[in-house]
C-alpha positions in Angstrom: -10.4 7.5 16.0 -8.0 4.7 17.1 -10.9 2.4 17.7 -12.1 3.1 14.2 -8.7 2.4 12.7 -8.4 -0.9 14.5 -11.9 -2.0 13.3 -10.9 -1.1 9.8 -7.8 -3.2 10.0 -9.8 -6.1 11.3 -12.4 -5.7 8.5 -9.7 -6.0 5.8 -8.7 -9.5 7.0 -12.2 -10.8 7.1 -12.8 -13.9 4.9 -15.7 -13.8 2.5 -19.0 -15.4 3.4 -19.9 -18.4 1.2 -23.4 -19.6 0.3 -23.2 -23.1 -1.3 -20.9 -26.0 -1.4 -19.2 -24.7 1.8 -18.5 -26.5 5.1 -21.3 -25.4 7.4 -20.8 -25.3 11.2 -22.9 -24.1 14.1 -21.8 -20.7 15.2 -20.5 -21.9 18.6 -18.2 -24.4 16.8 -16.3 -21.7 14.9 -13.5 -21.6 17.4 -12.8 -25.3 16.8 -12.1 -24.8 13.1 -8.7 -24.4 11.5 -8.0 -21.3 9.4 -8.6 -23.1 6.1 -11.8 -24.7 7.3 -13.0 -21.3 8.7 -12.5 -19.6 5.3 -15.0 -21.9 3.6 -17.6 -21.9 6.4 -20.9 -20.0 5.8 -21.2 -19.4 9.6 -17.7 -18.2 10.4 -14.8 -16.0 9.4 -11.1 -15.8 10.4 -9.4 -12.9 12.1 -5.8 -13.2 11.0 -4.4 -10.7 13.4 -6.1 -12.4 16.4 -5.5 -15.9 14.9 -9.1 -16.9 15.7 -12.1 -18.3 13.8 -15.2 -16.5 15.1 -18.9 -16.7 14.4 -20.2 -14.5 11.6 -22.3 -12.0 13.4 -23.0 -8.2 13.7 -19.4 -7.5 14.6 -18.5 -8.4 11.0 -19.6 -4.9 10.1 -16.9 -2.3 10.6 -18.9 1.0 10.3 -22.2 2.5 11.3 -23.8 2.3 7.8 -23.4 -1.4 7.5 -24.3 -2.0 11.1 -27.5 0.0 10.8 -28.4 -1.4 7.4 -27.5 -5.0 8.2 -27.2 -6.2 4.6 -26.5 -9.8 5.6 -29.6 -9.9 7.8 -27.9 -11.0 11.0 -30.6 -9.3 13.0 -30.5 -7.2 16.2 -27.4 -5.3 15.2 -26.7 -2.1 17.1 -23.7 0.3 16.9 -22.0 0.8 20.3 -20.6 4.3 20.1 -18.4 3.9 23.1 -16.7 0.9 21.6 -17.1 2.2 18.1 -18.1 -1.3 17.2 -21.2 -3.1 15.8 -22.5 -5.7 18.3 -25.5 -8.0 18.6 -28.0 -6.6 21.0 -28.1 -8.7 24.2 -24.8 -10.5 23.5 -21.5 -9.6 25.1 -19.2 -7.7 22.6 -16.4 -9.8 21.2 -12.9 -9.4 22.8 -11.5 -7.4 19.9 -14.2 -4.7 20.4 -12.3 -3.5 23.5 -9.2 -1.3 23.1 -8.5 -0.2 26.6 -6.8 -2.6 29.0 -9.2 -1.6 31.9 -12.2 -2.5 29.7 -11.0 -5.9 28.5 -13.0 -8.6 30.3 -10.5 -10.9 32.0 -12.9 -13.8 32.4 -13.0 -14.5 28.7 -10.3 -12.4 27.0 -6.6 -11.6 27.2 -5.0 -8.1 26.8 -2.2 -7.8 24.3 -0.2 -4.5 24.2 0.0 -4.5 20.4 -3.5 -5.7 19.5 -5.5 -4.6 22.5 -8.1 -7.1 23.8 -7.9 -10.4 22.1 -8.8 -14.1 22.6 -5.5 -15.7 23.9 -2.3 -14.5 25.3 0.0 -16.3 22.9 -0.1 -15.1 19.3 2.2 -16.9 16.9 2.5 -13.9 14.6 4.2 -11.9 17.4 6.9 -14.6 18.3 10.5 -14.7 17.1 11.9 -17.9 15.8 13.3 -19.2 19.1 10.0 -18.6 21.0 8.0 -20.0 18.1 9.9 -23.3 18.2 9.1 -23.8 21.9 5.4 -23.0 21.5 3.2 -26.1 20.6 0.5 -24.0 19.1 2.9 -22.5 16.6 5.1 -23.7 13.8 8.1 -22.1 12.0 7.5 -22.0 8.2 10.1 -20.3 6.0 11.4 -18.2 8.9 7.9 -17.0 9.7 6.0 -18.1 12.9 2.6 -19.5 11.9 -0.5 -20.8 13.7 -0.1 -24.6 13.9 -3.8 -25.6 13.5 -3.4 -28.1 10.7 -4.0 -25.5 7.9 -2.2 -26.1 4.7 -2.3 -22.6 3.3 0.6 -21.6 5.5 3.0 -23.5 3.2 4.0 -21.3 0.2 6.6 -23.7 -1.3 5.1 -26.5 -3.4 7.8 -29.0 -2.1 6.9 -28.3 1.5 3.2 -28.6 0.8 3.4 -32.0 -1.0 5.6 -33.5 1.7 3.0 -32.5 4.4 0.4 -35.1 5.1 -3.2 -34.1 4.3 -2.1 -31.2 2.0 -2.3 -30.9 -1.8 -0.8 -28.2 -4.0 -3.2 -26.5 -6.4 -1.2 -25.2 -9.4 -4.0 -23.1 -10.8 -4.4 -21.1 -7.6 -0.7 -21.3 -6.5 -2.1 -22.6 -3.2 -1.5 -25.4 -0.7 -4.9 -26.6 0.5 -6.3 -29.4 2.7 -7.1 -32.6 0.7 -10.8 -32.9 0.0 -11.7 -29.4 1.1 -13.3 -27.0 -1.5 -11.3 -23.9 -2.2 -13.0 -20.8 -0.7 -14.5 -18.2 -3.0 -12.1 -15.5 -1.8 -9.4 -17.2 -3.8 -8.8 -16.4 -7.5 -6.7 -18.4 -10.0 -3.3 -17.1 -11.1 -4.1 -17.3 -14.8 -7.4 -15.8 -16.1 -7.9 -18.9 -18.2 -8.3 -21.2 -15.2 -11.9 -21.4 -13.7 -13.0 -20.3 -10.2 -14.1 -22.9 -7.7 -17.3 -24.6 -8.8 -19.5 -23.0 -6.1 -18.3 -19.5 -6.8 -19.4 -16.7 -9.1 -16.9 -15.2 -11.6 -16.1 -11.7 -12.8 -14.0 -11.7 -16.0 -11.8 -8.6 -16.0 -9.2 -7.5 -18.6 -6.6 -10.2 -18.2 -7.7 -11.3 -14.7 -10.4 -13.2 -13.0 -12.2 -12.4 -9.7 -13.9 -15.2 -7.8 -16.6 -14.3 -5.2 -19.7 -15.6 -3.5 -22.7 -14.7 -5.7 -25.4 -14.9 -2.9 -23.6 -12.9 -0.3 -20.5 -11.1 -1.7 -18.6 -8.5 0.4 -19.1 -5.5 -1.9 -15.8 -4.1 -0.7 -13.8 -6.6 -2.7 -14.8 -4.9 -6.0 -12.6 -1.9 -6.9 -14.1 -0.8 -10.2 -17.6 0.2 -11.2 -18.1 -2.6 -13.7 -17.0 -5.2 -11.1 -19.3 -3.7 -8.5 -22.4 -3.7 -10.7 -21.8 -7.3 -11.6 -23.1 -8.3 -8.2 -26.8 -7.7 -7.7 -26.6 -6.6 -4.1 -23.9 -3.9 -4.7 -24.0 -0.4 -6.0 -21.2 2.1 -7.0 -21.5 5.6 -5.4 -18.8 7.2 -7.5 -16.0 6.4 -5.0 -16.5 2.8 -3.8 -18.6 -0.3 -4.1 -21.1 -0.7 -1.2 -24.2 -2.7 -0.4 -27.4 -1.3 -1.8 -29.9 0.6 0.4 -27.6 1.3 3.2 -28.6 4.2 5.5 -26.5 7.4 5.2 -23.7 8.1 7.6 -24.7 11.6 8.9 -21.1 12.3 9.9 -20.3 12.5 6.1 -23.0 15.0 5.4 -22.4 18.7 4.9 -23.5 20.6 8.0 -25.9 22.8 5.9 -27.7 19.8 4.6 -27.7 17.8 7.9 -31.3 18.4 9.2 -32.8 17.8 5.8 -31.1 14.4 5.3 -32.9 11.4 6.7 -32.7 11.1 10.5 -29.6 13.2 10.8 -29.5 16.0 13.4 -27.3 19.1 13.8 -25.6 19.6 17.1 -23.3 22.6 17.2 -21.0 22.1 14.2 -21.6 18.4 14.0 -24.0 16.3 12.0 -24.9 13.2 14.1 -26.5 9.8 13.4 -29.6 8.6 15.3 -28.5 7.4 18.7 -25.0 8.9 18.4 -24.1 10.6 21.7 -23.0 14.2 21.7 -19.3 14.9 22.5 -19.8 18.1 24.4 -16.1 18.7 24.7 -15.8 19.1 20.9 -18.4 21.9 20.8 -17.1 25.5 21.1 -18.3 27.6 24.1 -20.5 29.7 21.8 -22.5 26.7 20.6 -22.8 24.9 23.9 -26.0 26.5 25.3 -29.1 24.4 24.7 -27.3 21.3 23.4 -28.6 18.1 25.0 -26.6 16.9 28.0 -24.1 19.8 27.7 -23.4 22.8 29.8 -20.9 25.7 30.0 -18.5 25.0 32.7 -16.2 27.6 34.3 -14.2 25.6 36.8 -11.0 27.4 37.7 -12.0 30.4 35.6 -11.6 28.6 32.3 -14.7 28.3 30.1 -15.4 25.1 28.3 -18.4 23.0 27.0 -18.6 19.9 29.2 -20.8 16.8 29.5 -23.2 16.8 32.4 -22.6 13.8 34.6 -25.0 14.8 37.4 -27.5 11.8 38.0 -30.4 14.3 37.7 -29.2 15.2 34.3 -29.4 18.9 35.2 -26.2 21.1 35.2 -26.3 24.8 35.3 -24.2 26.8 32.8 -21.9 29.5 34.0 -22.3 32.7 31.9 -19.8 35.1 33.5 -16.6 33.0 33.1 -14.9 34.9 30.3 -17.1 38.0 30.0 -15.5 41.4 30.3 -11.9 40.1 30.7 -9.5 43.0 29.8 -6.6 40.9 28.6 -4.3 44.0 28.2 -4.3 44.4 32.0 -3.1 40.9 32.8 0.4 39.7 33.5 1.7 36.4 32.0 0.4 34.2 34.9 -3.1 35.7 34.9 -3.2 35.7 31.1 -2.7 31.9 31.0 -5.7 31.4 33.3 -8.0 32.7 30.5 -6.9 30.6 27.4 -10.3 31.0 25.7 -10.1 34.8 25.9 -6.5 35.8 26.2 -3.1 34.9 24.7 0.4 35.9 25.8 2.2 37.5 22.9 5.8 38.6 22.1 6.6 41.0 19.2 8.6 44.1 18.4 6.7 46.1 21.1 7.6 43.6 23.9 5.6 41.0 25.9 1.9 41.5 26.5 -1.5 39.7 27.0 -3.8 40.0 23.9 -7.3 38.7 23.0 -7.5 35.4 21.1 -10.6 36.3 19.1 -8.7 38.0 16.3 -9.2 41.5 17.8 -5.9 43.5 18.0 -5.8 46.0 20.8 -4.1 48.8 18.8 -3.7 51.0 21.9 -0.9 48.8 23.3 1.5 49.8 20.6 3.6 52.9 21.3 5.6 53.2 18.1 4.7 53.6 14.5 6.4 50.4 13.3 4.6 48.1 15.8 1.3 49.9 15.1 1.4 49.6 11.3 2.4 46.0 11.5 -1.3 45.2 12.0 -3.8 46.2 9.2 -6.4 46.8 11.9 -4.4 49.7 13.3 -3.6 53.3 12.2 -0.8 55.5 13.6 -1.8 59.0 14.4 1.2 61.2 13.4 0.0 64.2 15.3 -0.9 62.5 18.6 1.8 59.9 18.2 -0.6 57.2 19.3 -1.9 53.9 17.8 -5.6 53.6 17.3 -8.2 51.4 15.4 -8.2 51.8 11.5 -11.5 53.5 10.5 -12.0 51.3 7.4 -11.0 48.1 9.1 -8.0 47.5 6.8 -5.3 50.1 6.6 -2.8 47.8 4.8 -4.2 48.6 1.3 -3.0 51.9 -0.2 -5.5 54.0 -2.2 -5.7 53.2 -5.9 -4.7 56.1 -8.0 -5.6 54.4 -11.3 -2.2 54.5 -12.7 -0.7 51.4 -14.4 0.5 48.8 -12.0 4.1 48.8 -13.1 4.3 52.5 -12.0 4.0 51.5 -8.4 6.4 49.7 -6.0 6.0 47.5 -3.0 5.0 50.4 -0.8 2.0 51.6 -2.8 0.9 48.7 -5.1 -2.9 49.0 -5.2 -4.6 45.7 -4.4 -6.7 44.0 -5.8 -6.2 45.6 -9.3 -2.5 45.0 -8.9 -0.4 42.4 -7.1 3.1 42.1 -5.9 5.7 39.6 -7.1 8.7 40.2 -4.9 9.1 44.0 -5.3 7.4 44.2 -8.7 3.9 45.6 -8.9 2.0 43.9 -11.8 -1.5 43.4 -13.1 -3.5 40.9 -11.0 -4.4 37.7 -12.9 -8.0 36.6 -12.5 -7.3 33.0 -11.5 -5.1 34.2 -8.6 -8.2 35.6 -6.8 -10.3 33.5 -4.5 -13.3 35.5 -3.4 -16.1 36.7 -5.6 -16.2 40.4 -4.5 -12.5 40.9 -5.3 -12.8 39.0 -8.6 -15.6 41.1 -9.9 -13.8 44.3 -9.0 -11.0 43.4 -11.5 -11.4 44.4 -15.1 -12.4 41.5 -17.5 -12.7 39.0 -14.6 -15.8 36.8 -14.2 -16.8 34.5 -11.3 -18.3 31.0 -11.3 -20.0 30.5 -7.9 -20.4 26.7 -8.1 -16.7 26.3 -8.9 -15.4 29.1 -6.6 -13.4 30.1 -9.7 -12.3 33.6 -11.0 -11.4 33.6 -14.7 -10.9 35.9 -17.7 -13.3 35.0 -20.5 -11.7 37.7 -22.8 -8.6 35.5 -22.9 -10.6 32.3 -23.7 -10.3 31.1 -20.1 -13.0 29.0 -18.5 -13.7 28.3 -14.8 -11.5 25.6 -13.2 -13.7 22.5 -12.2 -11.5 21.1 -9.5 -12.4 24.0 -7.2 -15.9 22.8 -6.7 -16.6 22.4 -3.0 -19.1 19.5 -3.4 -20.4 16.9 -5.9 -23.6 18.9 -6.3 -21.7 22.1 -7.2 -19.6 20.1 -9.7 -22.4 18.6 -11.7 -24.3 21.9 -11.7 -21.8 23.1 -14.3 -22.4 21.5 -17.7 -18.7 21.1 -18.7 -17.7 19.5 -15.4 -18.0 15.9 -14.3 -17.6 14.2 -10.9 -15.4 11.1 -11.0 -13.7 9.1 -8.1 -14.2 12.0 -5.7 -12.7 14.6 -8.0 -14.4 17.3 -10.0 -12.8 17.6 -13.5 -13.4 19.0 -16.9 -15.3 16.8 -19.3 -13.2 15.7 -22.3 -14.6 17.7 -25.2 -12.9 15.3 -27.7 -11.0 18.1 -29.4 -7.3 17.9 -30.3 -5.0 18.3 -27.3 -3.3 21.3 -28.8 -6.6 23.3 -28.8 -6.7 23.5 -25.0 -4.9 26.6 -23.6 -5.4 25.9 -19.9 -4.0 23.1 -17.8 -7.4 22.6 -16.1 -9.1 21.8 -19.5 -6.2 19.7 -20.9 -7.8 16.1 -20.9 -5.5 14.1 -18.7 -6.6 10.8 -20.0 -5.1 11.3 -23.5 -3.1 14.6 -23.3 -0.3 16.0 -21.2 0.3 19.5 -20.0 3.8 20.9 -20.6 4.3 23.5 -17.7 7.3 25.2 -19.2 5.8 25.8 -22.6 2.3 26.1 -21.2 0.8 23.9 -24.0 -1.4 20.9 -24.0 0.1 18.1 -26.2 -0.8 14.5 -27.1 0.1 11.9 -24.6 2.9 9.6 -25.7 2.0 5.9 -25.9 4.1 5.3 -22.7 1.8 7.6 -20.8 -1.2 5.2 -21.0 -1.4 2.6 -18.2 -4.6 0.8 -19.2 -5.1 -1.4 -22.2 -8.2 0.1 -23.8 -7.1 3.8 -23.8 -3.8 2.6 -25.1 -5.3 0.8 -28.1 -7.7 3.7 -28.8 -4.8 6.0 -29.1 -3.3 3.8 -31.9 -0.6 2.3 -29.6 0.2 -1.3 -28.9 -0.2 -2.9 -25.4 2.0 -5.6 -24.0 -0.1 -7.6 -21.5 2.9 -9.4 -19.9 4.5 -6.2 -18.8 1.4 -3.9 -18.8 3.2 -1.4 -21.0 1.7 0.8 -23.7 4.2 1.5 -26.6 4.6 2.5 -30.2 6.5 -0.1 -32.1 7.4 1.1 -35.5 9.1 -2.2 -36.4 12.6 -0.7 -36.6 15.7 -2.5 -35.3 16.1 -2.0 -31.5 19.2 0.1 -32.0 17.1 2.8 -33.9 15.3 3.7 -30.7 17.2 6.3 -28.6 15.2 6.7 -25.4 13.7 4.4 -22.7 10.2 5.5 -23.6 10.6 4.7 -27.3 12.3 1.3 -26.7 9.5 -1.3 -27.3 8.9 -4.4 -25.1 10.6 -6.7 -27.6 13.8 -4.8 -26.9 15.4 -3.7 -23.6 17.1 -0.4 -22.7 20.5 -0.8 -21.2 22.4 2.2 -19.8 22.2 4.4 -22.9 21.0 2.2 -25.8 18.0 0.1 -26.9 19.1 -3.4 -27.6 17.7 -6.8 -28.5 16.3 -8.7 -25.6 18.5 -11.6 -24.3 17.1 -14.7 -22.6 18.0 -13.3 -19.2 15.6 -10.3 -19.9 12.6 -12.7 -19.5 11.4 -13.4 -16.0 8.8 -16.2 -16.3 8.5 -19.6 -17.9 5.5 -18.3 -20.0 7.5 -15.5 -21.6 10.9 -17.3 -22.0 11.1 -17.7 -25.8 12.1 -21.2 -27.0 12.7 -19.9 -30.5 15.7 -17.9 -29.3 17.3 -21.1 -27.8 16.0 -19.9 -24.4 15.2 -22.4 -21.6 13.6 -21.9 -18.2 14.8 -23.7 -15.1 15.7 -22.9 -11.5 13.5 -19.7 -11.8 15.7 -18.4 -14.6 15.4 -17.9 -18.4 18.8 -18.6 -20.0 20.3 -19.3 -23.4 21.4 -22.9 -24.1 22.8 -23.7 -27.5 23.0 -27.4 -26.6 26.8 -27.7 -26.7 28.7 -29.8 -24.1 29.0 -27.9 -20.8 32.8 -27.7 -20.8 32.7 -25.9 -24.1 31.3 -22.8 -22.4 34.1 -20.6 -21.0 32.4 -18.1 -18.8 29.7 -17.8 -16.1 27.6 -15.7 -18.5 27.4 -18.4 -21.2 27.3 -21.5 -18.9 23.6 -22.6 -19.1 22.4 -23.0 -15.5 19.7 -25.5 -16.1 21.9 -28.5 -17.0 25.4 -27.1 -16.3 27.1 -25.4 -13.3 30.0 -22.9 -13.4 32.7 -23.3 -10.8 34.2 -19.8 -10.6 37.2 -20.9 -8.5 38.3 -23.4 -11.2 36.9 -21.4 -14.1 35.1 -24.4 -15.5 31.5 -25.1 -16.8 30.6 -28.7 -16.1 27.5 -30.9 -16.2 25.3 -30.2 -13.2 25.1 -33.1 -10.8 22.5 -34.1 -8.3 25.1 -33.7 -5.6 25.4 -30.0 -6.4 22.0 -29.5 -4.8 22.4 -28.0 -1.3 20.0 -30.0 0.8 17.8 -28.0 3.2 15.2 -30.7 3.0 14.7 -33.9 1.1 12.2 -32.2 -1.2 15.0 -30.0 -2.6 16.4 -33.1 -4.2 13.2 -34.9 -5.3 11.9 -31.7 -6.9 15.0 -31.1 -9.0 14.0 -30.3 -12.6 17.4 -31.0 -14.3 18.0 -34.7 -13.4 16.4 -37.8 -11.9 17.7 -37.6 -8.3 17.2 -39.3 -5.0 18.3 -38.8 -1.4 20.9 -41.3 -0.3 22.6 -41.7 3.1 26.4 -41.9 2.7 28.4 -42.6 5.8 25.8 -40.9 8.0 25.1 -37.9 5.7 22.0 -37.3 3.5 23.3 -36.5 -0.1 21.3 -35.9 -3.3 22.6 -38.4 -5.9 21.5 -39.7 -9.3 19.1 -42.7 -9.2 20.3 -46.1 -10.3 23.9 -45.1 -10.4 26.7 -46.1 -7.9 27.7 -43.6 -5.3 30.5 -41.5 -6.7 33.9 -41.5 -5.0 34.1 -37.8 -4.5 31.3 -37.9 -1.9 32.8 -40.8 0.1 34.4 -39.9 3.5 38.1 -40.8 3.8 40.0 -40.5 7.1 43.8 -40.5 6.9 45.4 -43.8 8.0 42.2 -45.8 7.5 40.9 -47.8 4.6 37.5 -46.1 4.2 37.5 -45.6 0.5 35.5 -48.3 -1.4 37.5 -50.7 -3.5 36.4 -49.0 -6.7 37.9 -45.7 -5.5 41.5 -44.6 -5.1 42.4 -42.9 -1.8 44.2 -39.6 -2.2 46.1 -39.5 1.1 47.3 -35.9 0.8 43.8 -34.6 0.2 41.9 -37.0 2.5 39.7 -37.7 -0.5 38.5 -40.6 -2.6 39.0 -40.5 -6.3 37.1 -42.2 -9.1 38.4 -42.2 -12.7 36.5 -39.8 -14.9 34.8 -38.0 -12.1 34.8 -34.2 -11.9 35.9 -32.5 -8.7 37.0 -29.0 -7.7 40.7 -28.3 -8.3 41.1 -26.3 -5.0 40.3 -29.5 -3.0 43.6 -31.1 -4.1 46.6 -30.3 -2.0 49.3 -32.1 -3.9 50.8 -31.9 -7.4 50.0 -35.6 -8.0 46.3 -35.4 -7.2 46.0 -32.1 -9.2 47.4 -33.7 -12.3 44.7 -36.4 -12.3 42.3 -33.7 -13.8 43.0 -32.2 -17.2 41.2 -29.0 -16.2 43.5 -28.4 -13.2 47.0 -27.0 -13.2 49.6 -26.9 -10.4 50.6 -23.3 -10.1 52.5 -21.6 -7.2 52.0 -24.7 -5.0 48.2 -24.6 -5.5 45.9 -26.6 -7.7 43.9 -24.1 -9.9 41.7 -24.4 -12.9 43.2 -23.4 -16.2 41.7 -21.3 -18.9 42.7 -23.5 -21.9 41.5 -27.1 -21.6 43.2 -29.5 -21.3 45.9 -27.9 -19.1 49.5 -28.1 -19.9 50.9 -31.6 -19.0 52.4 -31.7 -15.6 54.7 -34.5 -14.5 53.4 -35.8 -11.2 55.8 -36.3 -8.3 56.6 -39.9 -7.5 57.5 -39.4 -3.9 54.3 -37.9 -2.5 51.8 -40.7 -3.3 52.3 -42.8 -0.2 
């Protein structure tokens, strides 16, 4: 099982095979390709977990069906059941096919405790930041250790991408990609209006676009039936999209239909594929005899079905291992030596060894309470002994025909009546599971295909979701099989006409369990566009919300479900949407004085920055709010915190450049002199430029008209130079009302 899971994980990271306009390489050159080059090659695919580009071959298939069917026509594909992997006959299996350390071939592979057998000992995706920085094959990108093979797609930030040689940023795909290299067909554009790469096929969905390789698509990329059928080599089996004409996987076939399905064969309780070895250990002892390569082993007195390892292929079964074992005579130690036949038990009668085949040895019970605990036993009140129940079930009292509610928990006659706590009541048809019991209850009928007991006199119909198989489901005319589930067909009638939860159409109705009524689904209950519109509701594509907008003012809606997308629900009321309620540049409405910058939609009425008096109203695109000084001021290039030069050059609110000032890189406005407030000034030296005034008490340089933070000024004199600062309690603080009250500066602290 673990091998299957690992193969499945590997399959999910496979790049899609391309057919035209792709970089083509010989298979033995795949390991020399970078991740980006590999993804557009028609001969290779990239294993992300193993950080390796490998040749496209039989091991691309992750299950028996694809391996045996070989839809990509690799040739010579065989399924290795020991490795649970598809391999090319005659070629050594790839490293990742081996899971056990002892099996991993050390001459060409490395063993990794997390991944199993892989190609190299160092995997960047497993390194921490410190180890990543010291490994030449790895590179740290946005705090994530990545493979350093020259691929551009590892850079998510546009600024980092454009500053990296050989990389270009594609806005349509939101992707950093090598200059001159075609984008692979496994990439799709962000907006459905943008085209797929020229060499790729396109599936147009509802508000989205899927790019894929037309000649050789991986059918597994399609999630819906319409998507699947758009590719000529794919088919939809009701559950998933698969390649056409694949052989059946016998392990998925019901055991009763195994021998009549293709080349499948029944072994014990298993349905096996051609060539699939028998796992004797998974066969019970009763089914072991006569199974190929299996024999009944009785080593140490314990019976089990085992695989014959004798070179001659002949192993003799032992038939007397567990026969005639009288468990009731054994002590605890001897009982444990016969686990297939005996089990050590503890109950009200004490400790004893009992059989494990469901047979209760009634004679071991010496009191009435212990005896009657088991329905298979009957207490003889004359002989005062416990014996076998003649009818096989002594737990059911005789039915006297009286109304159920005249009985109590000691004599409630099942199945006509049932107990709820201590109350004896009439049995409801849909509570019964087996046909015999169902038909013995008045007014109950039974549908065999659906394994459903129901009462037609009450208008009930059988419940479809009880069907044990697809064939049983479609055998009933009012049921349909969809996505692995048997359900009632929608009869198109009003929701309120359905009296059972099972018949209430879930696509357009909702079942109210307390009232036990089927009612119309509210608009907010629809999650897809088409059913939403068909129900007479409106659909907001930006938020994927179905709603019923009656056009009233937002305040008229009282619940979150009623509040339409043009409004927003806050705490307990539906209110008009503010600029901050929009989260993308596309939805940020300019007609509401909303602007988008720095990943934020905000209101900007265009007034001077210092006219805004709070953090909430200070527009962040062109202004910045200093909470410590309580002032909104024009955002400056120098307010950008530089993590890299691209942070400055990519600024959207001003024309900025990186300038070195006294050994420090600072973001400043182009074509303007360096402001005084960023100049270094050391006390006792003359480091301020001539155009600046040194503020000795603050160790700062000051330029007339420049804005600086109040709390940086340590004297009353320097504080008074700024009309938005006030000297209060020996501190320079911002004042609420601008300009601040006039403060006479001291004349003795300026030198």
